[in-house]
C-alpha positions, 0 to 999 in steps of 0.5 A: 350707855345708861347705868339704870334700866326700867325694862321690867315694866315695858315687858310686864304682861299684866293688863292691870297692876294688882296687889293681894293675890299672892307673893309672886304677883305682889313682887311683880306688881311692885316692880312695875308700879315703882318703875312707872312711878319713877318714869322720867316724865312722871317724876318731872310732873310730880316732883314740882308738886311735892312738899318739903315734907313729902320729899323728906318722908320719901327719902327717909323711907327709901333710905331706911329700906335700902339700909335694912335690906342691902349690905353696904357693898350691895348699896354701892354696886347695885343702887349707886352703880359704883364700880368697886 
């Protein structure tokens, strides 16, 4: 069984992903946008085209967001899917 899911984007009922209307719409749009971004096919195409600086910049930003907003236990349980 897969540990990770991307079910939100498959059930996203908006025709277009839009930002700037209100917080609730932005939250839903962000989830859908990021799930589309991390789709396996998308990543297979994009990752080969990224520079080393692109990769480092993305990782630095993502890890910074996770560190800022998740407790260590949440990072392991929710992000890494570790069984604690």
